[in-house]
N, C-alpha and C positions, 0 to 999 in steps of 0.2 A: 556492799555488794550482797547479793542475796546467797545464802548457803545453797548448794547444789548446783551452782553454775558448772562444776566439774562434769556434769553430765551431759552438757551441750557439746559433744566431741565432734560435731560437724561444723560449729561455729567458724565463720569465716571473717567476720569483722567484729572488733572489741575495742573501741576507741579508748576507753578510760577504764582503770581499774582503781578503786579508791581503797586504801588498807583500812581497816577499822581501827578506830583510836580507842577501843575498849567501851567501857561503860554499859549501859543497860542493854545495848543492842549487839554486844559481842557474840552473844549465843547465837545470834540469828543471822550473822554476817559471814560471808566467805573470806578465807585466807588466802595468801598467796600460794599455797600448795595446791589449790584447786585449778591453777592455771596448768599444771603439770600435762595433762592429756589433751589440752586444747591447742594441738599442734598445727591446726589449720588456719589460725588467726593470722592475718596478713595486714599489709598497709601499715597504718599508725597505731600505735598503743602508747597510752600516758599512764604511768603507775604513780599516783599522788598519796601523800601522807606516809611515805616510807618511814618506818621506824622499827629498830630491834628485829624480832622475828627472824633471825637468820637462817634457822632450820627450815621455816616456811619459805624464805625467799629462794634457798637452795633447790627445794622441792618443786619450785615453778618451772625450773629447768627452761629458762628463755631461749638458751642456745639451741633448742630443738625446734623453735618456731621459724622454720626457714624461709616462710614467705613474709615475714616482718621486716619492713624497710626502714621505718621511722620509730624511735624509741624515745621517750621522755621519763626521766627519772626525777621525781619531785620528793626531796626528803624534808623530814621535820629536824628541828634541833635535837640531837641527841650524841650519844658518845660511841657509837658502834658503827658509825658510817663506814670506817675502813674495812671492816670484815663484811659488813653487809652489801657494799658495792661490789666486792669481790664475786660473791655468788650470784649477782645478777648479770652473769655473763651472756651478752646478747649473740644472736647468730652472726656468722662470719660476713654474711652479705649484707649487713646493715648499712644503710645509705645515709641516715641522718640521726644524730645522737644529740640531745638536749638534757643537760643535768642542773637542777635548780637546788640550792641550799645544801649542797654537800658538805658536811663538816669535817672530812678528812683533811689530811696534810698533803696527801700524795693521790694521784689517780691510780685506778687499778691497773694491774699488770695485763688485763686483756685489751687494753685500749689499743694497742699497737698492733693487735691482730686483726683488726678492722680495717683491712686493706681496700674494701671497696667504699669506704665511708667518704662522702661528699661534703656533708655539713657537721660542724661540730660547735655547739654552743654551751658554754659554761657561765652560769648565772649565780652570782651571791653565794659562792662557795668561799667564805670568808675566812678558812683556815688553811686554804690551798696555797701553799708556798713555792712549789716546784711543779713544772709541767714536764711531761714526758717529751720524747723526741718526736714532736708533732711534725717536724719538717719531713719525716720519713714516709708520712702517709701519702701514697702516691696517687690518690684520686681526691684529696681534699679540695674543694672549691670555695667553700666558705667558712670562716672562723671567726667566732665572737667570743671575747674574754671580757667579762664584766664582773665587778665587784670581788676580785681575788686578791689574795695577800702577795702575790707574785712583785717582787721588788727588781728582778733583773731578767731580761731576756737575751741569752746569750747563744753560745754555740750548741749547748744542749738543746735548747729551743728549736733551733734548727735543724738539729739532728746530724751535725757534722764534726762532733767532739772526736770522733774517731781519726779525722784528718790531722787533728792537732797531736793525737798521740801515736799516730803511726809514724815509722820510720821511713822517710821517702829520700831517696838518693838525690844528692844535689843535680839540679837541672831536669829532674824528671816533672812529669805534668800529673797533678791530681785533678781529676774531673769531679767536681762537687755539684750535685743537682739537688736542690732541697725546695720543698713546697712547689713540686713542678706544676701542679695545676690550679694553685691557689689564685682565686680572682677577687675575693672581698675579704678583708681583715678588718675588725672592728675591735679597738682597745678601749675600754670605758670605765671609769671608776676604779682605776688601779692606783696603788701606791708606787708605781714604776719609777725607779730612779735611774736605772742604767739599761740602755738598749744597745748591746754591742754589735758591731759589725765584725767582720772576720779580717778586716784589713790589717791589725796588728799582729796577726800571726803569719801573714805572708811574708817570706824571707826568713822567718826564724828558723832555727834548728837545721840551718843548711838545705831547706827544701823551698821549692818554688810552685806556687799554684798559679797557673796562668788560664785555666778554664774554670770559671765560677758561674754558677746559675742559682741565683737566690729570688725565689718568688718571681719566675720570669714571664708569668702569665697575670700578675697583680693589677687589676683594674680600678679598684675601689680601697682606699686606705682611710679609715675613720679612727680619730684618736680623740677622745673627749674626757674631761675630769681627770686628768692625769697631772696634778700640780707639781710633783717633784721631778717630771722628765725633764732633762736638760737638753738632750740632743737626740736627732734621728740618724740611725745607720746609713751610711751610702747606699746600701743596696736597696733602699727604699726608692732609688732613683729608677724604678724598673721602667722600661722602654714602653710597656703597655699601660702604665698608670693614666687613668682618664679623671678619676676624681679624688680630691684629696680634701680632707676636713680636719682642721686642727683647732680644737676649741678648750678652753678653760686649761691651759698648760702654761702657767704663769711663769716658770722657769725656763721656758724654752725661748731663749733670746737670740740664737743663731739658727736660721733655716738653712739646710743645704741648698745647692744650686737648682731651685725649682724649674727655672727657665729651661733647662736642658731636657725637661720631660717632653718628647716629640708628640704624645697623645693626650695630654692633659686638656681637658675641657672645662672643668670646675674646680675652682679653688675657694676654700673658705678659711679664713684667719679670724678666730673669735677669741679675744681674752687670752692672747699669748704674749710672752714677755719681749717680742722684737720691738726693737727702737728705731730701726732705720730699714728702708727697703733700697738696697743699693744694687751695684754691678753684680755682686756675689750672689743676692737673690735671683737676678736675671740669669746667671750662669755665664757671664761673659767677662769674669775678671781675668781669665786668661788673656783677653784682648787688651786690658789695661796694662798688663805686665809684659806682653809680647813686644819684641823689637820690630816696630813696623816701619820700613823705609818711606821716606817722604813719597807722597804720590800714590802710594800702594792703597789698593782697596781691601779691606778686611770685611768679609761677609759675615754678619751678626744676625742669627736667629734665635729668638727667645721666646718661649710660649707660644709656639706656631699654631697651635690648635685651641688655646684657650678662648672660651666664650663668656664665661661667667665668673666674676671675681667678686668676694665679698670680704671686706676689711672692717672688723667689728669690734669696738671696745678695746682698740688699741690706744690705751689712754696715755701712753709715754712716747708715742711715736712722733716725731717731729719733722723728719726728713724723708721724703720719697725722691731719691735721686734720679735724674736723667742720666743720659749716658753722653751727653754732648761733650761735656768737658774732658773726657778721657778718650773719645774716639774722633779725634781731630783730623785723622786722615781717613776716616769710614765714610764712604759713600753709598754704601748698600746696606740699610738697616731693616730688620724686620723684627720688630718687637710687638708682641700681641696682636698681630695683623688681623685676628678674627674676633677680638673681644667685642661683645655686644652689650653686656650688662654688667654695669660696675655699680656696686653698693658700699657706701663708706658711712659707717655709723658710729657716733661716740668716738671720734678721735679728735679731741679738743686742741691739741697742740700742732696738728697737722696744717700747714700753711698753704701749700700749693701742690699741684698735680704735675707729674712730668710730661713733657711734650709728646712723648711717644703713646701715652695714654689719650692724650687729647686728640692725636692724629689716628687713633684706632676708629673703626666703623661702629661706633657707640650707638645703640638705639636707646638705651634706658641709662641715665645717670641719676641715682638716688643717694642724696647725701642728707645725713640727719645729725643733729647734735654735734656740727662741726663749724663753731662760729668763725675761725678764719677763713674757710673754705667758702662759707656763704657770703662773707664780705668781699672775698676775691673775686668769686665767680658769680655773684647773685644777679639776678636778671636787670639788665639795663644799668644798675647802679654799679656793679662790680667792674672794676678796671679791666679785667680780663673776660667779661663776659661774651665778648665776640669770638673767644677761643672755643666755647662750647654751645653757642646758639644755634649751631646747625643740627645738635642731637634732638631728633623727635619728642623724646619724653624726658623731661627734667623736673626733679622734685626737691627743693631745698626745705628742709624743715628744722625747727629747733628741738 
């Protein structure tokens, strides 16, 4: 950036400020302190190549840029990030914050003062081990966590550890609302091992929590390349969830009852550790265990809005159960009643599809690298070809 930019005091737009990395051009380059009097800049600002220069960064006085709505902080690898990021305090009305390559272990204290923040993205912060109480950000709608060292998402992440520590009289109701406006959550390339719910705290210490709202508006949940993750918390079964992608989570062997999600429209399972899709997956295991009198009708609804289902690279899955054997008295069944697109790729041990899938209004059936399914349902030659021949678009490939 050219020296003298500080004289442009009426400047309204400055999309990018590149911090000089030294060398022969350093004497000609502006430093961050020249942003001090540019308080009219608004919209978006990306500061790249951040390194050292704490005093210059402090002089920039970003918090006085009241019209700034989006800020991107792009760090170089260095050992002063903790102190540097603290002095890069943005204005309190900031709506979007993106941080790349931050080298510190904790995020700055000012993070939780951004009460109007709608989007937070953290990329390749490879030393970051602990997240602040992000669940308390009242207007956060989109959260992306990628390439962090975080190994556990617990009550602190949700911002509800005060419930754990508070003294609540027996029988009292503790109202917990966390991530009240979050609509999209992406967790990518994390060494995440444990993702706690809060269920284990309910009933402890002689208190009762009967009103819990965790991510009540969550619509999209994407979890990719988290090979150590073993389970999802119960609260991800948010009533408003519409899209769920689980990719490259090899130790995730048990799924929650996803069929209970009333608004789920798209589900992708790619290279997860699941070996069987059964009644628990559908969310109807309670029917299996319930005492149903002979002749009674148990109304079962699972995946009522699901339109797209992708099952890919589940190389150990052998069985995809129907529900016929456990619902002998059930005459009213609604399983995936709106399923239109089914893709099954590289599931070499899977031998058959459940009847409720074949009864769905499928428009597209795409099966690849599934030798047993091809043999079973192959055009004209397969013994059960007649069960799928009504589907308009069928594609079987090796």
